[in-house]
Backbone bond lengths (Angstrom), bond angles and torsions (degrees), N, CA, C in turn:
res aa  C-N    CA-C-N  psi(-1)  N-CA   C-N-CA  omega(-1)  CA-C   N-CA-C  phi
1 X - - - 1.424 - - 1.558 114.80 -
2 X 1.399 111.95 -28.48 1.430 117.34 175.10 1.570 120.86 -53.63
3 X 1.348 107.26 -30.84 1.542 113.64 175.72 1.439 118.69 -65.25
4 X 1.451 109.71 -11.57 1.482 114.73 -178.15 1.506 109.24 -88.06
5 X 1.280 122.54 -4.48 1.457 125.84 -173.61 1.683 100.34 -80.16
6 X 1.277 117.03 129.87 1.427 128.45 175.37 1.532 106.81 -112.85
7 X 1.334 114.02 166.18 1.509 126.23 175.54 1.556 106.83 -50.41
8 X 1.330 113.38 -53.87 1.391 127.66 -178.25 1.511 109.38 -47.21
9 X 1.290 122.99 -39.29 1.422 129.77 179.62 1.405 110.90 -70.28
10 X 1.385 122.18 -42.10 1.454 131.33 174.92 1.604 107.66 -57.67
11 X 1.301 113.80 -54.47 1.467 124.65 179.88 1.521 113.32 -53.84
12 X 1.344 118.28 -42.30 1.438 126.25 -174.54 1.477 114.17 -100.99
13 X 1.454 119.26 17.78 1.486 122.51 171.57 1.608 106.80 56.05
14 X 1.300 117.28 34.10 1.575 117.42 177.11 1.498 110.39 -127.80
15 X 1.421 115.29 30.48 1.452 114.76 -179.09 1.585 114.08 -79.58
16 X 1.229 113.69 -23.20 1.625 117.45 -175.85 1.446 110.75 82.09
17 X 1.330 124.21 1.51 1.468 132.93 175.37 1.534 107.87 -59.45
18 X 1.417 120.21 129.55 1.518 116.46 -179.40 1.462 108.47 -80.15
19 X 1.249 120.24 151.57 1.425 126.15 158.72 1.451 115.95 -81.94
20 X 1.419 115.45 80.76 1.499 118.42 -169.34 1.545 112.33 -102.29
21 X 1.379 108.51 26.30 1.561 108.41 173.54 1.570 109.73 -70.82
22 X 1.406 114.09 146.59 1.363 116.60 -177.50 1.667 102.41 -98.60
23 X 1.323 116.03 62.47 1.441 113.04 -171.72 1.572 114.06 -64.95
24 X 1.231 113.63 -45.47 1.604 121.16 -177.62 1.495 109.06 -60.88
25 X 1.405 115.83 -28.56 1.559 116.07 -177.77 1.424 112.03 -88.24
26 X 1.330 119.63 -14.39 1.421 124.28 -175.30 1.407 115.01 -142.55
27 X 1.324 112.09 51.21 1.478 121.41 -176.38 1.610 114.52 -56.31
28 X 1.308 110.35 -33.14 1.515 110.56 -179.92 1.454 112.29 -66.23
29 X 1.372 120.92 -44.47 1.410 127.11 -177.46 1.507 106.08 -58.26
30 X 1.385 118.57 -48.66 1.443 129.90 -168.88 1.613 106.01 -71.31
31 X 1.331 119.05 -17.00 1.530 114.96 173.57 1.401 115.57 -64.32
32 X 1.377 119.77 -26.26 1.452 123.75 -179.65 1.539 113.49 -118.59
33 X 1.280 119.28 -8.11 1.411 126.29 179.46 1.548 111.64 -49.42
34 X 1.285 121.10 125.20 1.470 126.21 176.43 1.392 109.39 -93.86
35 X 1.460 119.80 -172.70 1.444 124.21 178.29 1.514 115.76 -49.27
36 X 1.429 114.73 -50.98 1.451 114.75 179.57 1.505 118.74 -54.58
37 X 1.312 113.25 -43.18 1.478 121.15 178.83 1.448 111.62 -72.70
38 X 1.285 123.26 -28.34 1.355 125.80 177.67 1.645 110.55 -74.65
39 X 1.399 114.00 -36.80 1.380 121.88 179.52 1.443 116.70 -80.23
40 X 1.355 121.07 -19.49 1.510 124.69 -169.42 1.556 108.20 -69.11
41 X 1.339 123.63 -43.30 1.476 116.09 179.12 1.531 116.17 -56.97
42 X 1.291 113.74 -35.60 1.548 116.56 172.73 1.523 112.11 -53.01
43 X 1.284 118.51 -39.00 1.445 119.82 -175.03 1.537 112.90 -73.36
44 X 1.352 114.25 -14.54 1.525 119.83 177.95 1.428 113.72 -89.47
45 X 1.309 125.21 -6.30 1.412 124.47 177.11 1.605 109.78 -86.58
46 X 1.322 112.56 158.53 1.451 122.03 170.32 1.405 116.27 -122.67
47 X 1.405 118.66 12.85 1.480 126.94 -176.96 1.479 110.13 -130.07
48 X 1.270 112.95 131.34 1.504 118.82 174.65 1.481 112.85 -96.10
49 X 1.271 125.14 149.27 1.364 125.82 -179.88 1.543 113.74 -70.39
50 X 1.349 117.15 -33.45 1.353 123.68 176.33 1.529 110.38 -158.09
51 X 1.327 122.02 167.37 1.390 125.93 -177.62 1.603 104.70 -65.88
52 X 1.340 115.33 135.83 1.506 116.54 177.62 1.485 108.94 -57.89
53 X 1.473 106.13 131.67 1.566 116.91 174.74 1.496 108.24 84.59
54 X 1.290 124.80 10.00 1.376 124.45 -174.61 1.600 111.28 -101.06
55 X 1.269 112.13 -28.31 1.508 120.91 179.41 1.509 113.67 -146.39
56 X 1.273 111.88 168.35 1.486 119.31 175.37 1.548 109.76 -103.63
57 X 1.380 117.08 135.14 1.434 122.63 168.65 1.507 107.45 -154.88
58 X 1.344 115.65 115.98 1.502 118.58 -170.30 1.597 105.29 -66.29
59 X 1.354 111.86 135.90 1.460 123.28 -175.18 1.407 121.71 -133.07
60 X 1.269 117.70 93.78 1.499 121.89 176.29 1.544 112.18 -56.66
61 X 1.446 118.47 -44.37 1.403 109.34 -177.82 1.551 117.16 -66.50
62 X 1.411 114.05 -20.64 1.536 113.44 174.47 1.579 107.85 -59.58
63 X 1.282 115.92 -37.40 1.514 115.11 -175.03 1.488 110.39 -83.50
64 X 1.258 120.15 -15.29 1.544 123.90 165.69 1.564 107.03 -66.20
65 X 1.452 114.82 -45.06 1.378 116.40 175.92 1.517 116.21 -67.99
66 X 1.304 117.25 -38.05 1.509 115.00 171.46 1.379 118.07 -57.41
67 X 1.402 116.28 -35.53 1.578 118.72 177.21 1.502 106.09 -66.68
68 X 1.199 123.83 -34.58 1.468 126.38 -179.57 1.523 110.85 -68.13
69 X 1.410 115.99 -38.14 1.487 119.05 -179.05 1.534 107.69 -70.31
70 X 1.418 116.86 -36.72 1.492 115.34 178.79 1.480 109.79 -62.64
71 X 1.436 119.11 -45.71 1.372 123.87 178.60 1.473 113.93 -55.01
72 X 1.368 115.48 -39.21 1.451 121.28 176.34 1.527 112.52 -64.92
73 X 1.336 115.20 -48.04 1.499 117.07 -174.68 1.403 113.28 -76.59
74 X 1.428 116.63 -31.39 1.511 117.33 -172.23 1.474 109.93 -93.77
75 X 1.312 118.40 -14.19 1.542 123.29 -173.05 1.567 115.99 64.79
76 X 1.364 110.17 19.76 1.548 113.71 178.10 1.579 105.61 -128.60
77 X 1.320 110.65 158.50 1.509 116.34 171.67 1.506 110.90 -59.23
78 X 1.185 117.70 143.55 1.514 123.75 172.25 1.481 111.82 -48.78
79 X 1.284 120.22 -47.03 1.417 123.81 -178.50 1.479 114.96 -60.09
80 X 1.352 110.85 -38.08 1.541 121.88 -177.04 1.632 102.49 -71.65
81 X 1.349 115.97 -44.53 1.397 119.64 -178.70 1.563 114.16 -58.94
82 X 1.344 113.97 -43.50 1.532 120.47 179.94 1.591 106.36 -66.75
83 X 1.252 118.32 -41.24 1.369 119.24 -177.61 1.563 115.89 -64.70
84 X 1.399 109.85 -41.65 1.525 116.94 179.61 1.528 110.78 -73.62
85 X 1.443 117.03 -41.76 1.433 119.87 -171.73 1.479 117.71 -93.79
86 X 1.348 116.40 -17.60 1.405 117.15 -178.55 1.533 116.44 -126.65
87 X 1.332 117.51 -46.83 1.474 121.05 -176.78 1.616 112.08 -70.11
88 X 1.298 112.56 -49.53 1.445 115.68 179.72 1.546 117.35 -61.42
89 X 1.384 113.66 -54.71 1.401 122.56 175.63 1.544 114.77 -50.96
90 X 1.303 112.36 -37.04 1.485 116.59 -173.97 1.532 111.78 -86.01
91 X 1.408 119.40 -6.26 1.434 121.41 -179.29 1.511 113.00 77.96
92 X 1.422 117.32 24.89 1.369 121.54 -176.36 1.581 105.07 -94.10
93 X 1.244 118.55 73.70 1.487 132.05 -166.66 1.451 110.94 -66.90
94 X 1.459 116.78 -33.27 1.415 115.14 -175.55 1.488 114.94 -108.15
95 X 1.398 116.22 4.33 1.353 121.99 -178.53 1.599 106.52 -84.46
96 X 1.313 115.55 148.27 1.477 125.41 -177.60 1.586 109.40 -135.50
97 X 1.367 117.70 167.69 1.338 120.51 -178.83 1.487 103.76 -129.72
98 X 1.408 116.60 137.50 1.445 118.97 -177.69 1.639 113.79 -54.68
99 X 1.328 109.58 132.90 1.505 115.89 177.63 1.604 104.43 -153.38
100 X 1.205 117.77 54.26 1.507 114.98 -175.38 1.548 109.11 127.51
101 X 1.186 117.70 -154.54 1.552 118.53 -175.34 1.415 114.45 -64.99
102 X 1.397 111.51 160.11 1.541 124.16 179.08 1.463 108.17 -48.53
103 X 1.132 125.16 142.67 1.494 126.16 172.63 1.506 107.95 -59.46
104 X 1.359 112.98 137.90 1.534 114.15 -176.18 1.559 112.90 -79.80
105 X 1.250 113.19 -15.97 1.480 115.37 -176.83 1.526 109.07 -153.74
106 X 1.340 113.17 162.63 1.506 117.61 178.32 1.514 117.44 81.26
107 X 1.321 117.35 5.64 1.603 117.42 -176.78 1.593 99.83 -136.29
108 X 1.315 110.24 151.93 1.444 124.65 169.74 1.499 111.37 -74.01
109 X 1.267 117.10 155.69 1.668 117.10 169.09 1.550 103.74 -106.03
110 X 1.368 108.89 150.92 1.474 117.76 175.82 1.437 115.05 -86.00
111 X 1.219 122.03 146.61 1.505 128.76 -175.47 1.630 111.02 -133.81
112 X 1.300 112.15 136.06 1.444 115.19 164.47 1.554 109.03 -117.92
113 X 1.307 112.70 162.23 1.512 118.40 179.74 1.557 106.93 -106.45
114 X 1.360 104.48 124.07 1.571 114.63 -174.14 1.519 104.19 -129.05
115 X 1.501 116.03 116.43 1.374 118.01 -176.90 1.508 117.25 58.81
116 X 1.309 118.20 34.46 1.370 124.09 -178.09 1.459 120.17 81.77
117 X 1.350 114.24 -1.17 1.501 123.71 -179.34 1.460 113.96 -114.12
118 X 1.292 118.73 146.94 1.558 124.88 177.53 1.510 107.32 -82.92
119 X 1.323 113.29 129.02 1.389 116.73 176.46 1.542 109.20 -128.50
120 X 1.352 121.09 132.42 1.363 123.58 -179.68 1.569 112.73 -62.34
121 X 1.328 109.31 138.84 1.605 112.85 -179.67 1.518 104.64 -153.51
122 X 1.343 111.05 96.12 1.415 119.70 171.57 1.536 113.10 -154.43
123 X 1.347 118.67 -145.13 1.445 120.73 -177.96 1.484 110.30 -44.52
124 X 1.333 121.70 129.57 1.477 124.22 173.30 1.574 114.30 83.08
125 X 1.404 111.22 -3.91 1.364 116.28 173.96 1.497 117.09 -125.82
126 X 1.276 117.42 -13.02 1.516 127.48 177.51 1.455 110.05 -126.30
127 X 1.276 118.32 120.78 1.445 124.11 177.25 1.559 117.63 -48.94
128 X 1.226 119.46 149.77 1.418 129.46 175.29 1.621 118.80 74.77
129 X 1.423 106.97 -0.15 1.575 110.58 176.30 1.478 114.96 -58.02
130 X 1.345 118.21 -31.02 1.454 119.75 -171.63 1.624 112.03 -73.45
131 X 1.240 118.58 -16.47 1.401 121.93 175.39 1.422 114.04 -71.09
132 X 1.268 115.98 136.72 1.622 120.72 -173.49 1.474 114.27 -114.75
133 X 1.174 122.66 -14.63 1.524 124.45 -179.39 1.525 112.86 -69.92
134 X 1.345 110.60 -33.70 1.533 114.48 -179.39 1.481 111.62 -101.66
135 X 1.291 120.00 18.95 1.463 119.44 -176.11 1.554 107.30 163.47
136 X 1.417 112.08 -134.21 1.421 120.90 169.02 1.558 114.28 74.00
137 X 1.309 118.92 14.14 1.510 119.27 179.12 1.517 103.65 -99.53
138 X 1.418 113.21 128.31 1.460 118.42 170.80 1.531 108.81 -98.96
139 X 1.225 120.47 117.70 1.422 124.70 -172.70 1.505 112.28 -140.49
140 X 1.269 117.16 -169.97 1.520 121.14 175.52 1.576 105.45 -134.91
141 X 1.366 109.15 167.48 1.506 115.93 175.59 1.591 108.49 -56.93
142 X 1.193 120.47 -46.96 1.486 123.05 -174.54 1.557 109.08 -62.98
143 X 1.245 117.46 -37.95 1.505 121.09 -176.18 1.516 109.65 -80.19
144 X 1.295 117.96 -33.02 1.507 119.29 170.65 1.513 111.49 -66.62
145 X 1.266 118.67 -33.15 1.494 119.33 169.17 1.447 114.94 -61.42
146 X 1.418 117.78 -39.84 1.531 121.37 173.36 1.541 107.13 -59.58
147 X 1.386 120.54 -43.76 1.465 122.63 179.46 1.473 109.53 -55.45
148 X 1.283 117.74 -48.76 1.434 120.29 -172.94 1.497 111.18 -71.67
149 X 1.380 119.69 -32.65 1.447 118.61 168.27 1.501 115.13 -68.40
150 X 1.265 120.24 -35.55 1.481 125.30 172.04 1.420 109.96 -52.83
151 X 1.484 118.05 -52.22 1.430 121.77 177.81 1.449 112.37 -56.24
152 X 1.259 124.55 -51.01 1.445 133.32 -175.30 1.506 110.19 -58.05
153 X 1.345 113.18 -39.48 1.539 122.48 -175.79 1.561 111.42 -85.47
154 X 1.252 116.87 2.78 1.451 116.99 -173.89 1.532 120.15 71.21
155 X 1.239 114.49 17.23 1.535 112.66 -173.40 1.643 104.95 -79.19
156 X 1.207 121.09 -34.45 1.436 120.55 -175.20 1.468 110.56 -90.91
157 X 1.314 118.90 -49.91 1.494 128.59 -174.92 1.381 109.15 -122.48
158 X 1.353 121.15 149.79 1.438 123.61 166.42 1.546 112.56 -69.58
159 X 1.211 110.69 152.88 1.528 119.62 -171.10 1.541 113.23 -49.41
160 X 1.354 113.30 -51.34 1.619 120.98 178.03 1.503 110.15 -60.40
161 X 1.311 123.75 -36.85 1.391 120.44 178.86 1.424 114.57 -78.84
162 X 1.370 116.40 -31.94 1.467 118.12 171.03 1.540 108.92 -59.72
163 X 1.329 114.83 -49.56 1.488 116.98 -176.88 1.598 111.78 -60.03
164 X 1.240 113.84 -43.54 1.454 116.25 172.25 1.515 116.36 -55.42
165 X 1.316 117.60 -44.71 1.515 120.65 -173.22 1.481 104.08 -72.18
166 X 1.350 120.31 -18.49 1.504 117.56 -175.29 1.563 107.26 -116.51
167 X 1.320 117.39 34.72 1.441 126.16 170.38 1.472 107.63 -117.84
168 X 1.326 118.97 150.62 1.513 122.84 -178.08 1.575 104.29 -74.53
169 X 1.405 109.44 130.97 1.421 121.09 174.21 1.494 113.39 -72.80
170 X 1.261 124.27 111.60 1.447 128.35 173.57 1.492 115.46 -96.37
171 X 1.397 119.25 96.77 1.411 120.95 176.40 1.552 110.37 -102.63
172 X 1.381 114.61 153.39 1.489 121.00 -179.33 1.509 109.29 -128.33
173 X 1.419 119.37 135.47 1.388 117.71 2.04 1.593 113.42 -89.25
174 X 1.362 119.19 147.60 1.474 124.15 -178.17 1.605 106.80 -99.29
175 X 1.321 115.75 121.98 1.346 124.46 -171.60 1.520 116.10 -130.42
176 X 1.366 114.57 36.47 1.440 122.65 -179.81 1.632 110.00 -101.88
177 X 1.270 113.97 162.42 1.534 118.74 176.92 1.408 108.87 -73.24
178 X 1.284 125.48 -12.51 1.563 128.52 -170.18 1.475 102.00 -124.48
179 X 1.287 113.95 144.32 1.611 117.61 172.16 1.407 111.61 -63.60
180 X 1.323 120.59 161.03 1.493 123.73 173.07 1.550 111.12 -57.72
181 X 1.285 121.04 138.04 1.425 127.90 -172.82 1.509 114.86 -143.54
182 X 1.384 117.94 -3.11 1.475 119.61 -165.01 1.572 106.89 -123.05
183 X 1.392 108.27 138.59 1.545 114.26 170.86 1.556 107.46 -92.84
184 X 1.331 112.99 -139.36 1.432 119.12 170.59 1.481 113.97 -79.80
185 X 1.382 112.24 73.31 1.451 127.27 -171.91 1.489 117.30 74.75
186 X 1.303 117.94 -14.58 1.481 120.16 177.01 1.504 104.82 -78.19
187 X 1.335 114.54 136.82 1.531 123.43 173.86 1.686 105.78 -84.38
188 X 1.287 114.81 126.05 1.499 119.55 -172.20 1.575 106.89 -114.56
189 X 1.225 115.33 125.79 1.466 122.27 172.66 1.507 110.07 -144.07
190 X 1.432 120.40 -176.61 1.342 126.12 -178.59 1.480 110.85 -130.56
191 X 1.297 113.35 156.92 1.544 114.17 163.89 1.480 109.57 -86.72
192 X 1.239 115.54 173.02 1.499 118.88 -172.07 1.507 110.77 -73.16
193 X 1.416 118.29 -15.85 1.437 118.90 170.44 1.549 112.99 -96.58
194 X 1.391 120.07 16.68 1.356 119.03 170.43 1.549 119.68 96.04
195 X 1.432 116.19 -1.59 1.465 119.08 177.00 1.563 114.95 -75.36
196 X 1.183 117.01 140.38 1.517 124.80 -173.72 1.436 103.19 -76.12
197 X 1.297 124.66 123.84 1.401 133.34 170.28 1.608 113.21 -103.07
198 X 1.295 117.63 112.55 1.538 121.04 -176.23 1.613 106.06 -108.42
199 X 1.306 114.69 120.34 1.484 118.40 -176.57 1.452 115.51 -139.42
200 X 1.328 116.08 166.01 1.492 123.56 165.60 1.461 111.59 -156.09
201 X 1.317 117.06 135.10 1.383 119.92 177.27 1.573 113.31 -101.28
202 X 1.207 121.48 168.69 1.464 120.28 -176.33 1.445 111.37 -152.83
203 X 1.370 118.11 135.35 1.514 122.51 173.49 1.492 108.71 -142.98
204 X 1.365 111.95 137.37 1.352 114.45 178.63 1.613 106.65 -161.04
205 X 1.270 114.90 113.95 1.520 114.93 -172.49 1.505 112.23 61.22
206 X 1.299 116.46 -123.24 1.475 121.19 -177.65 1.586 105.00 -95.36
207 X 1.239 125.31 1.45 1.409 124.06 -178.51 1.508 114.25 -92.78
208 X 1.386 116.73 133.36 1.450 120.01 175.20 1.559 107.51 -131.36
209 X 1.339 110.38 146.16 1.537 115.70 -174.95 1.487 108.03 -146.29
210 X 1.372 110.48 154.66 1.453 117.81 176.40 1.625 110.04 -148.78
211 X 1.328 108.06 129.35 1.565 115.73 -173.47 1.521 112.60 -127.27
212 X 1.282 118.17 112.16 1.514 118.69 -171.76 1.471 101.64 -124.71
213 X 1.235 120.45 130.51 1.532 132.00 173.49 1.496 109.01 -119.90
214 X 1.331 116.23 132.80 1.451 126.50 169.62 1.532 109.68 -128.89
215 X 1.376 117.85 80.39 1.489 115.99 -171.88 1.432 116.25 -61.58
216 X 1.338 117.12 -30.32 1.620 119.08 -179.34 1.590 109.16 -66.78
217 X 1.370 114.12 -14.80 1.566 115.38 -178.93 1.527 106.69 -115.39
218 X 1.354 119.60 6.48 1.452 123.21 177.09 1.565 105.93 60.62
219 X 1.304 116.91 36.19 1.491 119.15 -171.22 1.505 106.22 -115.24
220 X 1.373 111.27 145.90 1.552 122.66 172.38 1.401 110.18 -148.60
221 X 1.268 115.22 133.48 1.379 119.63 -174.86 1.653 105.22 -134.05
222 X 1.377 115.70 119.13 1.381 120.98 -172.95 1.545 106.36 -129.33
223 X 1.365 118.44 132.58 1.349 121.80 171.89 1.494 109.31 -126.58
224 X 1.298 122.05 136.41 1.459 126.04 171.74 1.472 109.85 -130.31
225 X 1.324 118.00 126.78 1.442 120.51 -173.97 1.560 107.51 -138.24
226 X 1.492 109.58 147.14 1.495 112.53 176.73 1.478 110.89 -102.77
227 X 1.292 110.24 31.09 1.632 112.91 172.87 1.642 100.57 -158.17
228 X 1.264 112.30 169.96 1.500 117.00 -178.93 1.592 108.70 -73.65
229 X 1.410 112.88 152.80 1.435 117.14 178.78 1.576 104.43 -159.94
230 X 1.351 117.41 151.83 1.399 122.75 -171.59 1.570 110.59 -72.55
231 X 1.290 112.43 86.81 1.509 120.05 -172.27 1.608 113.49 -52.37
232 X 1.393 111.75 -54.51 1.441 113.75 -167.54 1.472 109.82 -68.96
233 X 1.376 114.34 -43.87 1.497 119.28 177.30 1.505 115.92 -57.11
234 X 1.357 116.56 -37.59 1.440 124.29 -178.58 1.588 103.61 -69.92
235 X 1.385 116.34 -46.93 1.383 119.74 -178.16 1.472 114.59 -57.65
236 X 1.288 120.36 -41.17 1.424 122.78 176.93 1.394 113.72 -68.47
237 X 1.339 122.92 -34.53 1.313 123.32 176.53 1.639 114.80 -64.71
238 X 1.377 113.52 -39.58 1.464 118.99 178.23 1.508 109.56 -69.77
239 X 1.269 120.27 -45.28 1.449 123.59 174.49 1.534 112.21 -59.28
240 X 1.248 119.64 -34.12 1.502 119.03 176.97 1.513 112.50 -71.47
241 X 1.436 112.99 -23.51 1.576 114.18 176.00 1.497 108.20 -68.04
242 X 1.362 120.05 -21.63 1.478 116.15 177.09 1.450 113.26 -106.21
243 X 1.460 116.07 17.62 1.358 120.95 177.54 1.526 116.27 69.40
244 X 1.327 111.96 32.94 1.451 117.49 176.38 1.522 108.88 -120.10
245 X 1.377 109.47 140.74 1.572 118.94 176.42 1.472 106.90 -123.73
246 X 1.360 114.97 116.93 1.513 116.06 178.51 1.432 105.76 -74.59
247 X 1.368 114.24 147.80 1.493 121.40 171.17 1.458 112.79 -64.66
248 X 1.265 117.39 146.11 1.528 123.64 -178.51 1.454 105.74 -78.34
249 X 1.432 114.99 91.14 1.468 119.93 175.57 1.452 111.49 -114.05
250 X 1.291 120.30 174.21 1.476 120.35 172.88 1.470 114.76 -60.14
251 X 1.264 116.33 136.06 1.486 120.20 -169.60 1.546 105.07 -108.03
252 X 1.390 118.94 116.50 1.334 119.78 -179.20 1.656 111.75 -73.10
253 X 1.273 115.50 146.59 1.517 118.35 -172.54 1.622 102.22 -95.74
């Protein structure tokens, strides 16, 4: 059955690959484990969670694997590829991607509240931070806005490929409890008046993020926080300010 997994399934979190990493049992190892180490346990399984394309299950290891595929095909490190193909063309001059230790300066640290006290929880303290295929970008609201503009203007992707990546992937047969709602990692929904809402959330250690694009309205909403915050409630309030009400659809975690 594994032979049925395509790159499109990895991109849309519908591969059926299990996340069989023993992170809680080997937290020390996963503090420094990069993409290859995070992907390796998946290669040791002989069982899928479901038939590829049949259901949705968010998979960070799938994106570790995709980074390794890019390295194999391009002959370059994933970090170098991202720098050359995304960060530089987008004008993201101060953004970086994880490739070793936490940046010593120029970035915030993440925090979680434990027993009423704030505790630092980021690189070197929270497992899987060192992997870069499923995240690892250190950026700012301003530079993520440049990224979105570069996408809309065809700087990074051709228009047809961008549209494909931001369209709901419909695979058959679909056997999930929720209808298809995901593109190539983008979460796709609509406002009650039919405008497409393209979004992605992010959580790692003490960091929380929300990214919402509505191209038809020339709208972009980005939040980057170094502590937890009520993402969905906050997003609804912001959309209400521009007279938009998102449909009540399944919300990915």
